[in-house]
Every structure is written in structure tokens, then in C-alpha cells.
C-alpha positions as CSV (number, residue, x, y, z in Angstrom):
1,M,-46.5,88.3,97.3
2,E,-48.2,91.6,96.5
3,F,-47.1,94.5,98.7
4,R,-50.5,95.1,100.3
5,R,-50.4,91.6,101.8
6,I,-46.7,91.6,102.9
7,F,-47.3,93.3,106.2
8,D,-49.2,90.2,107.3
9,T,-45.9,88.4,107.5
10,I,-44.7,90.6,110.4
11,P,-47.6,91.3,112.7
12,E,-45.6,91.7,115.9
13,E,-43.0,94.0,114.4
14,F,-45.7,95.9,112.6
15,D,-47.5,96.4,115.9
16,R,-44.4,97.6,117.8
17,Y,-42.6,99.8,115.3
18,R,-45.1,101.4,112.9
19,T,-45.6,105.1,113.4
20,R,-48.5,106.3,115.5
21,Y,-50.6,109.4,114.9
22,C,-50.8,112.3,117.2
23,P,-53.8,113.0,119.6
24,E,-54.4,116.4,117.9
25,L,-55.1,114.6,114.6
26,F,-57.7,112.4,116.2
27,R,-59.4,115.2,117.9
28,G,-59.7,117.0,114.6
29,L,-61.0,113.9,112.9
30,I,-63.5,113.0,115.6
31,A,-64.9,116.5,115.7
32,A,-65.1,116.9,111.9
33,A,-67.0,113.6,111.5
34,N,-69.0,114.0,114.7
35,V,-68.0,110.6,115.9
36,G,-69.5,109.3,119.2
37,P,-72.2,106.9,120.5
38,G,-74.7,106.2,117.8
39,A,-72.2,106.7,114.9
40,D,-71.3,103.8,112.6
41,V,-67.6,103.9,111.7
42,L,-65.6,101.7,109.3
43,E,-61.8,101.6,109.3
44,L,-60.1,100.2,106.2
45,G,-57.1,98.0,106.8
46,P,-56.4,98.9,110.4
47,G,-53.3,96.6,110.6
48,T,-52.7,96.1,114.3
49,G,-54.5,99.3,115.4
50,Q,-52.2,102.2,114.9
51,A,-55.2,104.4,114.4
52,T,-58.0,102.4,116.1
53,E,-58.1,103.1,119.8
54,P,-59.0,106.9,119.7
55,V,-62.0,106.3,117.5
56,L,-63.0,103.1,119.3
57,R,-63.0,105.0,122.7
58,T,-65.6,107.5,121.4
59,G,-68.3,104.8,122.0
60,C,-69.2,104.6,118.3
61,A,-70.1,101.3,116.6
62,Y,-66.6,100.6,115.3
63,H,-66.2,98.3,112.4
64,A,-62.9,97.3,110.6
65,I,-62.0,95.2,107.6
66,E,-58.5,93.9,107.5
67,L,-57.0,91.8,104.7
68,G,-54.2,90.1,106.6
69,E,-55.2,87.2,108.8
70,H,-52.3,87.6,111.2
71,L,-52.8,91.4,111.5
72,A,-56.5,90.8,112.1
73,A,-55.7,88.2,114.8
74,K,-53.5,90.7,116.6
75,L,-56.1,93.4,116.3
76,Q,-58.7,91.0,117.7
77,E,-56.4,90.1,120.6
78,K,-56.0,93.8,121.5
79,Y,-59.6,95.0,121.1
80,G,-61.9,92.0,120.8
81,G,-63.2,92.4,124.3
82,E,-64.6,95.8,123.6
83,P,-68.4,95.6,123.1
84,N,-68.4,98.2,120.2
85,F,-65.6,96.5,118.3
86,H,-66.4,94.5,115.1
87,L,-63.8,93.1,112.8
88,V,-64.0,91.3,109.4
89,N,-61.0,89.5,108.0
90,D,-61.6,90.1,104.3
91,D,-60.6,92.1,101.2
92,F,-62.4,95.5,101.1
93,I,-62.2,95.4,97.3
94,T,-64.4,92.3,97.0
95,H,-66.3,92.2,100.4
96,D,-70.1,92.6,100.2
97,F,-71.2,94.9,103.0
98,G,-74.9,94.3,102.1
99,P,-77.2,97.1,103.4
100,Q,-74.6,98.3,106.0
101,R,-73.8,102.0,105.8
102,F,-71.5,104.3,107.8
103,D,-71.2,107.8,109.0
104,L,-67.4,107.8,108.8
105,I,-65.0,105.7,106.8
106,Y,-61.3,106.2,107.5
107,S,-58.0,104.8,106.4
108,A,-54.6,105.2,108.0
109,A,-52.0,104.7,105.2
110,T,-54.2,102.0,103.6
111,I,-56.5,103.4,101.0
112,Q,-53.6,104.1,98.6
113,W,-53.2,100.3,98.2
114,I,-56.6,100.2,96.5
115,P,-57.1,101.2,92.9
116,E,-58.4,104.8,93.0
117,E,-61.7,104.2,91.2
118,I,-62.6,101.3,93.5
119,A,-61.5,103.2,96.6
120,F,-63.5,106.3,96.0
121,T,-66.5,104.7,94.3
122,K,-67.0,102.1,97.0
123,T,-66.5,104.3,100.0
124,F,-68.9,106.8,98.5
125,S,-71.6,104.1,98.1
126,L,-71.0,102.9,101.7
127,L,-71.3,106.3,103.3
128,R,-74.6,107.7,104.5
129,S,-75.6,111.1,103.1
130,G,-73.5,113.7,104.8
131,G,-70.9,111.1,105.8
132,T,-67.2,111.7,106.0
133,L,-64.2,110.0,104.3
134,A,-61.0,110.5,106.2
135,M,-57.5,109.5,104.9
136,L,-54.5,109.6,107.2
137,L,-50.8,109.3,106.4
138,T,-47.4,110.3,107.7
139,R,-44.6,111.9,105.8
140,S,-41.3,111.7,107.6
141,D,-38.2,113.9,107.2
142,Y,-35.0,112.6,108.8
143,R,-32.6,114.5,106.5
144,T,-33.2,118.0,108.0
145,P,-32.3,117.1,111.6
146,N,-29.5,114.6,110.7
147,E,-27.8,115.8,107.5
148,A,-24.5,113.9,108.0
149,L,-26.2,110.8,109.1
150,Y,-28.6,111.0,106.2
151,Q,-25.7,111.0,103.8
152,E,-24.2,107.9,105.4
153,I,-27.6,106.2,105.2
154,Q,-27.8,107.0,101.5
155,K,-24.5,105.2,101.0
156,V,-26.0,102.1,102.7
157,Y,-29.0,102.2,100.3
158,D,-26.7,102.6,97.3
159,A,-24.6,99.6,98.4
160,Y,-27.3,97.1,99.6
161,F,-30.8,98.1,98.8
162,R,-31.7,95.5,96.2
163,P,-35.5,94.6,96.7
164,E,-36.6,91.6,94.6
165,T,-39.9,93.4,93.8
166,P,-39.8,97.1,92.8
167,Y,-42.2,99.5,94.5
168,T,-44.5,100.8,91.7
169,Y,-47.2,102.4,93.8
170,G,-47.5,106.1,94.4
171,S,-50.1,107.2,91.8
172,F,-53.0,107.5,94.2
173,R,-54.3,111.1,94.4
174,Y,-56.3,111.9,97.5
175,E,-57.6,115.1,96.0
176,N,-59.3,113.1,93.3
177,A,-62.0,112.3,95.7
178,V,-63.9,115.2,94.3
179,Q,-64.0,113.5,90.9
180,Y,-66.2,110.8,92.4
181,G,-68.8,113.0,94.1
182,F,-67.2,114.0,97.3
183,T,-67.3,117.6,98.4
184,H,-65.6,119.8,101.1
185,F,-62.2,118.3,100.4
186,E,-59.5,119.6,102.8
187,R,-56.1,118.8,104.0
188,R,-54.8,119.3,107.6
189,E,-51.3,118.8,108.9
190,Y,-50.0,118.0,112.4
191,Q,-46.3,118.1,113.3
192,T,-44.5,115.8,115.8
193,T,-40.9,114.7,116.5
194,R,-39.6,111.3,117.4
195,T,-36.1,109.9,118.2
196,L,-35.1,106.3,117.5
197,T,-32.1,104.3,118.6
198,A,-30.1,102.3,116.1
199,D,-32.0,99.1,116.9
200,E,-35.3,100.9,116.7
201,Y,-34.5,102.5,113.4
202,A,-33.4,99.2,111.8
203,A,-36.6,97.5,113.1
204,Y,-38.7,100.4,111.8
205,C,-37.1,100.2,108.4
206,G,-37.9,96.5,108.5
207,T,-41.6,97.3,108.4
208,H,-41.4,99.0,105.0
209,C,-42.9,96.9,102.3
210,D,-40.0,97.1,99.8
211,H,-37.5,96.6,102.6
212,L,-39.1,93.3,103.4
213,V,-38.3,91.9,100.0
214,I,-34.5,92.4,100.0
215,P,-32.9,89.0,99.5
216,E,-29.7,87.7,101.2
217,P,-26.9,88.4,101.3
218,Y,-28.0,92.1,100.8
219,R,-30.6,91.9,103.5
220,S,-28.3,91.3,106.4
221,R,-25.7,93.7,105.2
222,F,-28.3,96.4,104.6
223,F,-29.9,96.3,108.1
224,D,-26.6,95.8,109.9
225,S,-25.1,98.8,108.0
226,L,-28.2,101.0,108.8
227,R,-27.8,100.0,112.5
228,Q,-24.1,100.8,112.5
229,A,-24.6,104.2,110.8
230,V,-26.9,105.3,113.6
231,L,-24.7,103.9,116.3
232,D,-21.8,105.8,114.9
233,A,-23.9,109.0,115.0
234,G,-24.5,108.7,118.7
235,N,-27.1,105.9,118.7
236,H,-30.0,108.2,117.8
237,I,-31.8,109.5,114.7
238,V,-34.5,112.2,114.8
239,F,-37.6,112.2,112.6
240,L,-39.7,115.2,111.9
241,D,-43.1,113.7,111.2
242,T,-45.9,115.5,109.3
243,H,-49.2,113.7,110.0
244,V,-51.6,114.5,107.2
245,L,-55.4,114.3,107.5
246,Y,-57.5,114.5,104.3
247,L,-61.2,115.0,104.8
248,A,-64.0,114.8,102.2
249,R,-67.8,114.6,102.6
250,K,-70.6,112.8,100.8
251,P,-73.3,115.4,100.0
252,G,-76.2,115.3,102.4
């Protein structure tokens, strides 16, 4: 199974344990893109809605396209009763949007799964003149606040991290948006801290795509050892999260 589809196998875990974004990021995004009633917005690959509600609550016409049928079902369950919520369960790469156009297209840790040329060319064509492309992601540092624990966790990875499918992604370059006609490219950062218990940390790691393809007997040993490492460190692990917001504009 390709990695961009694997999250659909764990909709409940994905919904519960994936990282959320901070309110300050959404305030910046909403203000930069002038999102509110009358605006048409498209979210790419919303998963189970980690970045959906703050935009939906602006009263915009919110549209989403989600590849995973189980993720889409969970998202529909959460927000399907909202009158401004519209969801399509399909592949953004091949979906025909017809004449539909948007004022904002945004992605929370999704666009990098799409080949760069398709991602930027298609979003550019789907935006109205002056429209905004926003790309969100989180970079997490758990080494700085937990050096000793970090070293123990690395021993677990060395011993048991044996994914059946190697992770080969990572070549997507957000700044390349300007090569496809976008202008006013900028990067904003927002800092938060979160603390997880041993069980929460193991469950969170279980939502990483390459961790989902660790076969037995390594899988059980890997997650049990991660859990034990955090238990031995006092049953908590601290993450310093940097939430990144990339913005680019289609010329008006």
C-alpha cells in the first residue's frame, strides 16, 4: 500500500493522536487569506479534521477532498451537519473540479504527498486571481527537552525499526511554488509545547506512515520498548513543536 493511503487504515487512532495546530496559526491564515462568509475554500486531504474546524467556523463555503474512504467517513461524521461543509471522497490528483474555483486552498501535512508539478500547477489553476495557497506542517523536537530519553529511544529504533517499505518521500520543496506562477511567498512559524505519557507517545508513533509497516515480531517489540523507555523516564516525554505556515498568492 502506498504511504499516502495508509492512514486510511487507522481513522480512529489518526483522529485521536495526530498533532493539532495552534490557534495563532489559524488566526494568521484566516487573516492573510481574508477567509469568511462569501469565501470559497478547499482543504486538501483533511484526514479527520486536524485543521478543519477553525476554517469551517469562519462561515466560508468549506470544501474538502479526501482520498481515504474511512478518513472521509470520520470527517463527515464530525462535520457533516454543518451547512457550509462539503466533502468529496476522491483523489485530488485525478479529480475533475469542473468550473469550481477557490479563494483559498490549504493543506495540513498533505500536499507533500502529491508530485510537486501536479500540486502547484493544479492548485494554481483552481485558485481565483488573488487567491491564496497555504501549506501547514509541524516539525517536532523531542531531543532538546529529553536528551537522555532521546538516546534510549534511538536504541529502540536501532534494534527494532524494520519497516517493510522504506520512506522515500521528502523531496517536496514548498518554496518552489514561485516557479509555478505564485508570488508573495512567505514562511511563518508558531511555537508550542506538548507532553505525552508513555501510552500516548506509543500511540502517536503508531500514526506515522513508516511505523505502520513494521512487521512482526519487530512491531510489538518496537512499540513495547518505546512505551517502556518513556515509563522509565517518569512516564512523560516533552515535544517542542514548530508549526510552519507557508503562504503564496496567485497574482490578481
